[in-house]
C-alpha positions in Angstrom: 23.3 22.6 -16.3 20.8 19.4 -16.1 17.6 20.6 -16.7 18.3 24.0 -18.8 18.3 22.2 -22.2 15.7 20.1 -24.1 15.4 17.4 -22.1 14.6 18.2 -18.9 15.1 14.8 -15.8 12.2 14.5 -13.1 11.9 12.7 -10.5 8.8 11.9 -8.6 6.9 10.0 -5.7 4.0 10.1 -3.7 1.1 8.3 -2.1 -2.1 7.3 -4.0 -5.5 6.1 -3.6 -6.7 3.7 -5.9 -10.7 2.7 -6.2 -11.5 -1.4 -7.8 -13.6 -0.2 -10.9 -13.0 -3.8 -11.9 -11.0 -7.3 -11.6 -9.9 -10.3 -13.0 -7.4 -12.9 -12.3 -4.9 -14.7 -15.1 -1.6 -17.3 -14.3 0.4 -18.9 -16.8 2.4 -21.6 -16.3 4.7 -24.1 -18.9 1.1 -26.2 -19.6 -0.9 -22.8 -20.1 -3.3 -20.4 -19.0 -6.0 -19.4 -17.3 -7.8 -16.3 -15.9 -11.1 -16.0 -13.9 -13.3 -13.3 -12.1 -12.5 -12.5 -8.9 -15.1 -13.9 -7.6 -15.0 -16.7 -8.7 -10.9 -16.6 -8.0 -11.3 -15.7 -4.4 -14.5 -18.1 -3.7 -16.6 -15.2 -3.2 -14.5 -13.5 -0.8 -15.8 -10.0 -0.2 -13.0 -7.9 -1.8 -11.6 -4.1 -0.4 -12.7 -1.8 -2.6 -10.1 0.8 -1.7 -6.1 0.4 -2.4 -3.4 2.8 -0.3 0.0 2.5 -1.9 3.3 4.7 -3.2 3.8 5.9 -6.5 7.9 6.3 -7.3 9.4 7.3 -10.8 11.6 9.0 -13.1 11.8 10.6 -16.4 12.6 13.1 -19.1 10.8 15.5 -21.0 11.8 17.2 -24.5 9.6 20.5 -25.1 6.3 19.2 -26.2 7.0 15.2 -25.3 7.7 13.4 -22.5 8.8 9.8 -21.6 8.5 8.2 -17.9 8.2 5.1 -15.7 6.7 4.7 -12.2 6.5 1.8 -9.7 3.1 1.6 -7.4 2.9 -1.1 -4.5 -0.2 -0.8 -2.7 -0.1 -1.9 0.7 -4.0 -2.8 1.3 -4.5 -6.5 1.4 -6.9 -7.3 -1.6 -9.2 -9.7 -0.1 -11.0 -8.6 3.5 -10.5 -11.6 5.5 -7.8 -13.0 4.1 -6.4 -16.1 5.5 -3.2 -16.4 7.9 -0.6 -15.5 6.2 -1.8 -15.1 2.9 -1.2 -11.6 1.1 -2.5 -10.2 -2.0 -1.6 -6.8 -2.9 -1.6 -4.7 -5.6 1.9 -3.9 -8.0 2.1 -2.2 -11.1 4.8 -1.4 -13.3 4.1 1.5 -16.0 5.2 3.1 -19.0 4.1 6.7 -19.9 4.5 8.9 -22.9 2.6 12.1 -22.8 2.4 15.1 -25.3 2.3 19.0 -23.7 -1.2 20.5 -25.6 -1.2 24.4 -25.0 
């Protein structure tokens, strides 16, 4: 039976609230790469400091250790006054490893 042995798979999903603690922007092309602060990248435009979104993922626990992956999609537009048709949202894909401490 799945979940009865040493490997216990799981799935999860739900909403999240995120708070801005820092901000930088980077881009890579065939001609090179560039980076900037968000103030420079958005021409001084005020950015939202919170984001609401959804997170879904799956993983497996092995007694005291675990591995999982998740995808997060933000619903909030990052610039407060985004131009019509412009959409800048948070997206992330994470791989996680865990250890149970008793």
